[in-house]
C-alpha positions in Angstrom: -22.8 7.3 2.1 -24.1 10.1 4.5 -21.2 11.8 6.6 -23.0 11.6 10.3 -26.0 12.6 11.2 -27.0 15.4 14.2 -27.3 13.3 17.5 -28.3 16.4 19.6 -28.3 20.3 19.7 -28.3 22.8 23.2 -27.7 26.2 23.9 -24.2 26.0 24.7 -22.7 26.6 28.4 -19.7 29.0 27.3 -21.5 32.3 25.6 -18.6 34.1 24.3 -17.9 35.3 21.6 -14.5 35.7 19.6 -14.5 39.7 19.1 -14.0 39.3 15.7 -17.9 37.9 15.6 -19.1 39.9 18.2 -18.6 43.1 16.2 -20.3 41.2 13.3 -23.1 40.8 15.2 -23.2 43.9 17.5 -26.2 45.6 15.2 -28.6 42.3 15.9 -31.6 43.7 17.8 -31.6 40.5 19.9 -28.4 39.0 21.4 -26.2 36.5 19.6 -27.0 32.5 21.2 -23.8 29.6 20.9 -25.6 26.9 20.1 -24.0 22.9 20.3 -24.3 19.9 18.3 -23.3 16.5 18.8 -22.5 14.7 15.1 -22.2 11.1 15.2 -22.9 8.0 12.7 -25.2 6.2 13.6 -27.3 5.6 11.4 -30.1 2.9 12.6 -31.8 6.1 14.8 -32.8 7.6 12.1 -35.8 7.9 10.8 -36.2 7.0 7.3 -40.0 8.1 7.1 -39.2 11.6 7.9 -35.4 11.6 6.8 -35.0 9.3 3.8 -33.0 5.9 3.5 -29.4 5.7 4.7 -27.9 3.4 1.6 -24.6 1.7 1.5 -23.3 1.2 -2.1 -21.0 -2.2 -2.4 -19.4 -2.6 -6.1 -18.2 -6.3 -7.4 -14.2 -5.4 -8.1 -11.0 -7.7 -8.3 -10.5 -9.8 -5.3 -7.7 -11.0 -2.6 -6.1 -14.2 -1.5 -9.0 -15.9 1.1 -8.7 -15.2 4.8 -6.5 -12.0 5.1 -6.5 -9.0 7.4 -5.7 -5.5 5.5 -4.9 -2.3 7.2 -4.6 0.7 5.3 -3.2 3.8 7.6 -3.9 7.2 5.9 -2.5 10.4 8.2 -2.6 14.2 6.9 -3.6 14.1 3.6 -3.8 18.1 3.0 -5.2 20.1 0.8 -4.4 24.1 1.3 -5.0 27.4 -0.4 -7.5 26.4 -3.0 -8.0 29.3 -5.2 -10.4 27.7 -7.2 -8.1 24.6 -7.9 -9.6 20.9 -7.0 -6.9 19.1 -5.9 -7.4 15.1 -6.2 -5.4 12.5 -4.4 -6.8 8.5 -3.4 -8.3 9.7 -0.5 -9.3 13.0 -0.6 -10.5 14.9 -3.4 -12.9 18.2 -2.7 -13.7 20.5 -5.5 -14.7 23.8 -4.3 -15.6 27.1 -5.2 -13.4 29.9 -5.8 -12.9 32.2 -3.3 -10.3 34.4 -2.3 -9.6 32.6 2.1 -7.4 30.8 2.6 -9.0 27.0 4.1 -7.8 24.2 5.2 -9.2 20.6 4.9 -7.6 17.5 6.5 -8.3 13.9 6.8 -7.3 11.6 9.2 -8.1 7.7 8.1 -7.6 4.3 9.5 -9.4 1.2 7.5 -8.9 -2.4 8.8 -11.4 -4.8 6.7 -11.5 -8.6 6.5 -12.3 -10.0 3.7 -13.5 -14.3 3.2 -14.6 -15.4 0.4 -15.4 -19.2 -1.0 -17.2 -21.8 -3.6 -20.1 -23.6 -4.3 -20.6 -25.3 -6.9 -23.2 -28.1 -7.6 -23.2 -30.9 -10.3 -22.9 -34.5 -11.8 -20.1 -36.5 -12.7 -21.0 -38.8 -14.7 -22.3 -37.5 -17.1 -20.2 -34.3 -16.6 -22.3 -31.2 -15.9 -21.8 -28.2 -14.1 -25.6 -27.3 -12.4 -24.8 -23.9 -10.3 -21.1 -22.4 -9.5 -21.4 -19.1 -7.7 -19.0 -17.4 -5.4 -19.5 -15.9 -1.7 -17.4 -13.3 0.7 -18.3 -12.4 3.9 -16.5 -9.1 5.2 -16.3 -6.6 8.0 -15.3 -3.0 7.6 -14.3 -0.4 9.9 -13.1 3.6 8.9 -11.8 6.0 12.1 -10.5 9.4 12.3 -11.2 12.7 11.4 -12.8 15.5 9.5 -11.5 19.0 10.0 -11.9 22.3 8.0 -10.0 25.2 9.4 -10.8 28.9 8.2 -8.7 32.3 8.1 -11.5 34.6 7.3 -15.5 34.6 7.0 -16.3 32.1 4.1 -19.1 29.4 3.2 -17.3 26.0 3.0 -19.7 23.6 0.3 -17.4 21.1 -0.9 -19.7 18.5 -1.6 -18.8 15.2 -1.6 -15.6 13.8 -0.5 -14.1 11.0 -1.2 -12.5 10.1 2.4 -11.9 6.1 1.2 -12.0 4.1 -1.8 -10.4 1.1 -2.3 -10.6 -2.1 -4.5 -9.5 -5.4 -2.5 -7.4 -7.5 -5.4 -7.0 -10.9 -5.8 -9.9 -13.6 -8.0 -10.1 -12.0 -11.3 -10.7 -13.3 -14.3 -11.5 -10.0 -16.3 -14.1 -10.3 -19.1 -15.5 -13.9 -16.7 -15.4 -13.4 -13.5 -14.3 -10.4 -10.7 -14.8 -11.0 -6.8 -14.1 -8.7 -4.1 -16.2 -5.5 -2.8 -14.9 -2.1 -3.0 -15.1 -0.4 0.1 -15.9 3.4 0.1 -16.8 5.8 2.4 -18.0 10.0 1.5 -18.3 12.1 3.2 -20.7 15.2 2.8 -20.4 18.4 5.4 -21.7 22.1 4.7 -19.8 24.6 7.0 -19.9 27.9 7.2 -16.8 29.4 9.4 -16.0 32.7 10.9 -13.3 34.3 11.8 -10.7 32.0 13.3 -13.3 29.1 13.5 -13.0 26.2 13.2 -14.5 22.2 12.8 -13.5 18.8 14.1 -15.5 16.4 13.7 -14.8 12.2 14.3 -15.8 9.2 12.4 -16.3 5.9 12.8 -18.2 3.7 10.3 -18.5 0.2 10.5 -20.2 -2.9 8.2 -20.2 -6.0 10.4 -21.4 -9.3 8.9 -21.9 -7.8 5.4 -22.3 -10.7 3.0 -22.2 -11.3 -0.7 -22.9 -13.6 -3.1 -21.9 -13.9 -6.9 -23.5 -14.3 -9.3 -27.2 -13.1 -8.9 -29.7 -15.7 -9.2 -30.6 -14.3 -12.6 -27.8 -14.0 -13.9 -28.5 -11.4 -16.6 -31.1 -8.5 -16.6 -33.4 -7.8 -19.2 -34.3 -4.0 -20.1 -36.9 -2.5 -22.4 -37.6 0.6 -23.6 -40.7 1.9 -25.7 -40.4 4.7 -28.1 -42.1 7.8 -26.3 -43.2 9.4 -29.8 -44.7 7.1 -32.3 -45.3 10.4 -34.5 -41.4 10.5 -34.9 -40.3 7.2 -36.0 -39.6 7.1 -40.1 -41.4 4.8 -42.3 -39.4 2.2 -42.8 -37.3 2.2 -39.1 -37.2 -1.0 -37.7 -39.9 -1.8 -35.2 -37.9 -3.7 -32.6 -33.9 -3.7 -32.2 -32.5 -6.6 -29.6 -29.5 -5.5 -28.4 -26.9 -8.6 -26.5 -24.7 -7.0 -24.6 -20.9 -8.1 -24.1 -20.0 -9.8 -20.6 -20.0 -7.8 -17.7 -20.9 -4.6 -19.7 -21.4 -1.6 -17.3 -24.8 -0.6 -17.5 -23.6 3.3 -18.3 -21.3 1.9 -21.5 -24.6 -0.6 -22.9 -26.5 3.2 -22.7 -24.9 5.1 -24.7 -25.6 2.4 -27.7 -29.4 3.0 -26.1 -28.8 6.9 -26.8 -27.7 5.9 -30.3 -30.7 3.9 -31.4 -33.2 6.3 -29.9 -31.6 8.8 -31.9 -31.2 7.2 -35.5 -34.7 5.3 -35.4 -36.6 7.0 -32.7 -40.1 4.8 -32.9 -38.2 1.4 -32.2 -38.7 -1.1 -28.7 -35.4 -1.2 -27.8 -34.8 -4.8 -26.2 -31.5 -4.6 -24.0 -30.1 -8.5 -22.5 -26.6 -7.8 -20.0 -24.8 -11.1 -19.1 -22.3 -11.4 -16.8 -19.5 -14.4 -16.5 -21.6 -16.5 -14.4 -23.6 -17.0 -17.4 -20.9 -18.7 -19.1 -20.8 -22.0 -16.4 -24.8 -22.2 -15.2 -27.0 -25.0 -16.2 -29.3 -24.3 -19.0 -32.2 -24.0 -16.4 -30.4 -20.9 -15.1 -29.3 -19.8 -18.6 -33.1 -20.1 -19.4 -34.7 -18.5 -16.6 -31.7 -15.5 -17.7 -33.1 -15.2 -21.0 -37.0 -15.7 -19.9 -37.6 -12.0 -19.7 -36.0 -11.5 -23.1 -38.6 -14.1 -24.9 -41.2 -12.8 -22.9 -40.4 -8.8 -24.4 -40.0 -10.2 -27.7 -43.2 -11.4 -27.5 -44.9 -8.5 -26.4 -44.0 -7.0 -29.1 -45.6 -9.1 -31.4 -42.3 -10.4 -32.4 -44.1 -15.0 -32.6 -47.2 -13.3 -34.7 -47.4 -14.8 -38.0 -46.5 -10.9 -39.4 -43.9 -10.3 -37.3 -42.3 -6.2 -36.7 -39.0 -5.6 -38.9 -36.3 -6.6 -36.0 -32.6 -5.5 -35.5 -30.1 -7.8 -33.9 -26.8 -5.9 -32.4 -24.7 -8.4 -31.1 -21.4 -7.3 -29.0 -18.6 -10.4 -28.4 -18.8 -13.9 -27.4 -21.1 -13.4 -24.1 -23.4 -11.8 -26.6 -23.4 -14.2 -29.5 -23.3 -17.1 -26.6 -27.0 -15.4 -25.4 -28.2 -15.4 -29.1 -27.4 -19.1 -29.5 -29.1 -19.8 -25.8 -31.8 -18.0 -27.2 -31.8 -20.0 -30.4 -32.1 -23.2 -28.5 -34.5 -22.5 -26.0 -37.0 -21.0 -28.6 -36.7 -24.3 -30.1 -37.1 -26.1 -26.8 -40.2 -24.1 -26.7 -41.4 -24.3 -29.8 -41.3 -20.6 -31.0 -38.2 -21.2 -33.5 -40.5 -21.8 -36.7 -40.4 -19.5 -39.3 -42.9 -17.1 -39.7 -45.5 -17.4 -42.6 -44.8 -13.8 -43.9 -40.9 -13.5 -42.2 -40.6 -9.3 -42.1 -37.4 -7.5 -42.7 -34.6 -8.3 -40.4 -30.2 -7.9 -40.2 -27.8 -8.7 -38.1 -25.1 -6.5 -36.7 -21.9 -8.2 -34.9 -19.4 -6.2 -33.0 -16.5 -7.4 -31.8 -17.4 -11.4 -32.4 -16.8 -14.2 -32.9 -13.9 -15.5 -31.2 -11.3 -18.1 -31.5 -11.5 -21.6 -29.3 -7.5 -21.8 -29.6 -5.8 -21.6 -25.7 -3.6 -18.5 -27.1 -7.2 -16.3 -27.7 -8.3 -17.7 -23.9 -5.4 -16.5 -22.5 -5.2 -13.3 -24.3 -9.0 -12.7 -23.5 -8.9 -13.2 -19.7 -5.5 -11.4 -19.1 -6.4 -8.4 -21.5 -7.3 -6.5 -18.6 -4.0 -7.0 -16.8 -0.8 -4.6 -16.9 1.9 -6.4 -15.5 3.3 -8.6 -17.8 4.6 -10.9 -14.6 0.7 -10.9 -13.4 -0.6 -12.0 -17.0 2.4 -15.0 -16.7 1.6 -16.1 -13.5 -2.7 -15.6 -14.6 -1.6 -17.9 -17.7 -0.4 -20.8 -15.7 -4.1 -21.9 -13.5 -6.5 -20.5 -16.8 -4.3 -22.9 -18.6 -5.6 -25.7 -16.4 -9.2 -24.6 -16.4 -9.3 -23.9 -20.8 -7.8 -28.0 -20.4 -10.5 -29.1 -17.9 -13.8 -27.4 -19.6 -12.0 -28.6 -23.9 -12.0 -32.5 -21.4 -15.6 -32.2 -20.0 -17.2 -31.4 -22.9 -15.0 -33.3 -25.3 -16.6 -36.5 -22.7 -20.1 -35.5 -23.3 -19.5 -35.5 -27.1 -19.3 -31.9 -27.6 -16.9 -29.0 -29.5 -14.6 -26.4 -27.2 -17.4 -24.3 -26.7 -16.4 -21.0 -27.9 -16.0 -23.0 -31.8 -19.8 -24.4 -31.1 -20.5 -20.6 -31.0 -18.7 -19.8 -34.3 -20.7 -22.5 -36.2 -23.8 -21.9 -35.1 -23.5 -18.4 -35.7 -23.2 -19.3 -39.3 -26.3 -21.1 -39.3 -28.5 -19.0 -41.8 -31.9 -19.3 -39.8 -29.8 -19.5 -36.6 -33.4 -16.8 -35.0 -36.5 -17.5 -36.3 -36.7 -13.9 -37.7 -33.6 -14.8 -40.5 -33.0 -16.6 -43.7 -30.1 -16.9 -45.8 -30.9 -13.6 -47.0 -30.7 -11.6 -44.1 -27.9 -8.9 -44.3 -25.4 -9.1 -41.3 -22.2 -6.1 -40.5 -19.4 -7.2 -38.9 -17.5 -4.6 -36.9 -13.9 -5.3 -35.8 -10.5 -3.9 -35.2 -7.0 -5.0 -35.6 -6.5 -3.1 -32.1 -8.5 -5.8 -30.1 -6.6 -8.0 -27.9 -9.6 -10.0 -27.1 -11.1 -11.1 -30.0 -8.3 -11.0 -32.4 -9.3 -9.3 -36.2 -8.1 -12.6 -38.4 -10.6 -14.9 -36.6 -13.2 -12.7 -37.5 -11.9 -12.8 -40.9 -11.9 -15.6 -41.1 -15.7 -16.2 -39.9 -16.4 -14.0 -42.6 -14.8 -15.8 -45.0 -16.7 -18.8 -44.3 -20.0 -16.9 -44.1 -19.5 -15.6 -47.4 -18.5 -19.1 -48.8 -22.0 -20.0 -47.5 -23.5 -17.3 -49.8 -24.4 -15.2 -46.4 -25.3 -11.0 -47.4 -22.3 -10.0 -45.1 -20.9 -6.4 -44.9 -17.8 -5.4 -42.7 -16.1 -2.7 -41.7 -12.2 -2.8 -39.8 -11.5 -0.3 -37.7 -7.6 0.2 -37.5 -6.2 0.4 -34.0 -9.8 -0.1 -32.0 -9.5 -2.3 -28.8 -12.5 -4.7 -27.9 -16.0 -3.2 -28.5 -14.7 0.2 -28.8 -15.2 1.2 -32.7 -18.3 2.7 -31.7 -16.1 5.5 -29.6 -13.3 5.1 -31.8 -15.0 6.3 -34.8 -18.7 7.2 -33.9 -20.1 8.6 -37.4 -18.5 5.2 -39.6 -19.9 3.1 -37.0 -23.6 4.2 -36.8 -23.5 5.0 -40.1 -22.8 1.7 -41.4 -25.7 0.9 -39.1 -27.9 2.8 -40.5 -26.6 2.5 -43.9 -27.2 -2.2 -43.7 -31.2 -1.2 -42.5 -31.7 1.2 -45.6 -29.8 -0.4 -47.9 -32.1 -4.1 -47.0 -35.6 -2.0 -46.9 -35.0 -0.6 -51.0 -34.3 -3.8 -51.8 -37.2 -5.1 -50.3 -39.5 -2.2 -51.3 -38.6 -2.0 -55.2 
């Protein structure tokens, strides 16, 4: 967010200069003119055609109990004598290049936020089915205060962007499923030329009024396609299409690392990434189909539904990615696209941190994994238990098994996707430090897959947490993925 705009400038009525400043300007041919400027935060008066847009950013985070008012007084957070070092606090984090002069930056701020949220749901009691579920939030926020800078010598100061205020409002939070509550962040940026004993002080007054958020987004997911930049660099036996099904609520920078690695290992592949959110789990079948339709279109555009489709590698993360894959299979079947191709091509399946069990204890560990406080974990287990029981009863009344149990069973169907067969090799990547999906749950599924005669490989990463195995040992992780594909290619061509 910009610091301020220059509202006006003029020849100042006081044209006097400090002696030390006047001496430095005495050699100039023309007399110096003292100009005054006025700064404000009325960004509505900015012409975007000339100066660009003025933007704000609101991010989903942990929420608060409904209808509360939060005030955060902050005063005199000061950094003195910065000599090439940077100092960090929750309010002010300037990073200033080394210089010899002394400098002082002070922020006086007071923030006031009003937040209200509610729940909107739609469905039927008989049969029990929830077709839509969403949350909405309305909030007003203001920040008042001042930014001042004083210099003891002649310097140019460009501290870059200074984080004046950054807070996440706490409250409604089921880790890995649902997090609600805006993050209110204000950054101030000022480039200041200070000479002698000159100083600058600017008042701040930011406000956000009547803002409204609605969770989840209408699509419930995102699909990204990355075509190979240069097909000439592709290996002759690289996968032609790589489908990546991300874990629930995965952040784009985390998924980007997997895209980058795949682009390096298999430069000629078309990459299709599908992101998913907590809303996917309780949205209706129509909403889930709308989420996955762009992925189906991308697969179709890549030729995956031809009689002789391209070679395919599918990389699935956690239970969220598994749910995407199972729903993709259901939608393809409903559209008549689930039949096996007449000339199936090479396909491989990579399973990272899945599947989890449907037991209550595992569900509670998964939903409270992001909570550090034992007390908060204990308190959260009470409503989570009621939610788990309610959802289990609803599925039982509908004649269905517990959802995670169903996902486990469907994953061991040899022809889950139309490009898979009983001989399609699969690689399980998991860690014994995973508190979300326990290692014993995955090992039980591995044993069941072997009993069915499926082609199974597995890599256990000791001490590795959930979906963090590539970070724990990247060489081993990506070596296993590459070896899986190359071994299958050799088996098919020898």
